[in-house]
N, C-alpha and C positions, 0 to 999 in steps of 0.2 A: 339548851341549845337554842338561844334567841338570835333571831335575824337582827342586825344592828340596825337601827335608825339613824338619820342624819344627825342627831344630836348627842352622840355617845362620846364625843371627843374629836380633836383635829385628826389624829393618826388613823381612827377608825370610821372617819366620816365617809361614808359611801351609800348614795341613794340606789336601792335595789332596782335594777332596769330591767326591761324586757325588750329584746330585739326580734323583729318580725321581717320575714322575707316576702317579698310579693313576686307576682307572676312575670312582670316586666324586668325581675333581676335585681330591683333596689332593695335596700336593706334600711329599716328604720328602726333607731334605738331611741325608747322613751323612758321616763321614770315608771315603774310598775304601777304605782298609785294612780297614774293618769291613763293607764291602759282601760279602753272600754270595746264591748263586744264589736262595735262598729269598726274598730282597728283592723279587724280580721277579714273583712271584705276583700276579696280578690288577693288574698295572701296565698302562700305556698308553703308546703312542708319546710321545717328549717334545714332537714338534711335529705339529700337525694338518695332514695333506697335503690339499691342494685341488687340484682340475683347474680351471683357469681358460682359456677360449679363447684361443688366440694364444700361450700360455706356451711357453717355449723347451725346458723338459724334460717327459718324459712320466712322470705319477704315477698312482697309483691303488692298488688293494687286490687281494690275491690270496687266493682260497681255499685253505687250506693243509690238505693231508690229514695232516700232522704234528700240527699244533695243533687241527685241528677247528674253525678260526675263520678269520678274514681277518687278513692281514699287509700291512701298508701298505709302498709303496716309492716311490722318488722320480725313478727313471730306468729307461730300458729295461735298462741295464747292471745295475742293482739287482735288477731283476726276474730277469734271467738268472741271478745269484747265489742269489736266493731259490728258484727253480725246482730247482737243484741241491742246494740245502740240503733242501727238501722230498722230494727223490729219494733223498737219502743215508740209508741205514738206521741210519748212525752217529749221525744227528741226532735228538734225542727233542724239543727244544724251540726255538721261534724266536721271538725278540724284536727288532721293529723299533724304531729310534731309543730304544734302551733307558733312556738316562740322558743327563744332562749332566754332563761332568766339567769340573772347575775347578782348575786348580793354577797355581803360580807356576813360570814357566820363565825362568831367567836373572832380569832386572829386570822381566819383564812378566807379567801374570796372563792366562793363556790359557783359553779355554773350548772346548769340542769335544762334538758329539754323534755317537757312533758309528753306523754304518747298521745293524748287526745284532748281536745276542748269541745264540749258539747253544749250547744245552744238548746235550753229546754223551753216548752212551751209556755211555762210558767213566768217566763222573762228572766230566769236565772241562768247562770253560767256554771258548768260542773267541769273542772280539769281533772281527768282520769290518767293515773299511772298504773301500768300492768306489769306484774312481777309473780312469778311462780311463788307458791307458800312457802316452800322449803328454802328459798332465798332470802325470804324477809327474816329468817332467824339470824343471819348474818348481820351484826351489829353495824357493820360498814354500810350496808345497803339501806338498813332500816333508818340508819342517820341521813343517807343520801336523799331519801324520800320523805324524811320528816320536815326538814326546813322549808322546801317547797310548799308543803302543806300548810305551814305557819303562816307564810308570806301569802298564800292564796287565800286562806280564810280571814286574813286580817284584811284583805282587800273586799272581803264581802262575797266571795265565790265559794261555790262548794268544791271539796277536795275527796277524792275517792282514789284508794289503793285496791286494785281488782285482782284476784288470784284466781278465779274461776268460777263456775256456776254448776248447778245440777247437771249431770251427764246427760239425763233424759231430755231436759229443758233445751240444752244446747243442741242435740241431735234433731229434736223436733223444729228448731228454728233453722237449722242448716236446710233441712228438707223443704221447709215453707220458702225460704229464700229464693228457690228456684222459680216461684211464681211471682217475684217481687216486681218485675217489669212490666209496665203497662203495654197492653197488647198481646201478651204471650196468651191469654185466654180472651177469646172474643167478648167485649164488652156487654153484648145482648145475653150471652149465657150467665156471665157474672150477675147480673140484675135480675135475670129470671131466677137464679138461686137465691138471691138476696129476697125477693118477693115471697118465695114459696117455702123456705126453710122456717121451720116452727122452733120457737124458743124451748129448749129442753129436749130436742129431738136427737136421737142418735145418729151418726154419721152414716151407718149403713141404710137407715130407713130413709134419710133424706136422699141419698145416692139412689136407691131404687126408684124413688118417686120421679125425682129428677130425669133419670135415664130413660124412661117409657119403655119403648121398643129398642133402645140402643143396649150395648154391652154397658154393665153398671159403672165399670170404670172411667167410662167416658164423661161421667157426670162429676167426677172427683175433682179434676182441676179448678172448677168454678168455686168449689167450696174452700180449696186450698187458697186461693185469691183472697177470699172473704177472710179466712183466718190470718193470712200475712198482713192485710190491711186494717184488721182489729174490728171489723164491723162483725165479725164472729168471733167467739173466744171458746175456748174449751181447756181443760186440765192438762197442760203441757209437762206436767211432771211424769206423766205416764205415756208410753208410746202411742203416737195417734193409729187408731184402729177403727173398726167400723163401730165399735161400743163407745167411742168418744162422743161425750154429750155435747152438743153445739149451743152456745148461748148468743142472743142477739144483744149487741152492745151500743148500736148508733139507731 
């Protein structure tokens, strides 16, 4: 199922393109081979996400700590992938529905809008499509996701089809996301926690020492901020608890 290149014959000659929509309402169409990460600056999602009473899917916008703005999603599964991207220190930028791809695949002209484009700290770009695992068994859906991957990887970018993650990890990240906004916990408390937490210390021990004469639970938010920011880490494949072992990462 090859994506045709410009030299496949006069009838089939069609250069794969990407159309980008911008915040000022303009649309730019360029050959996909010429698309660069900088083209997405000040871009807008290709589709407008709407929430309508009774709709089958769950859509909305998420306040991202990574971007400092809102990122749209069209399903709970997309929101889960978005949360993980926002939590990942290797992700520097997130673009939802970044563009519309058009290419000739065999004897058909195909169109596709990826779910996310991630700018990675390493300087790479990762394009992500989110789809439930059971739907990937449908040959039509598998084909619809395969040709964009071929095109994207040929361009030198990474391609990911994501169907979910460990449930405990997702639940922990959802919980930590409540502490993603700067200023939710006073900076002085966060920095004090950072200075005093020892590498390999259990969370309950750290909380007791930080709390002093206060109720223990009052010391917890500062540790949650450090976990969200990645300055502290712990095993997120298990539910967060007082037994969670904290590791210093920065």
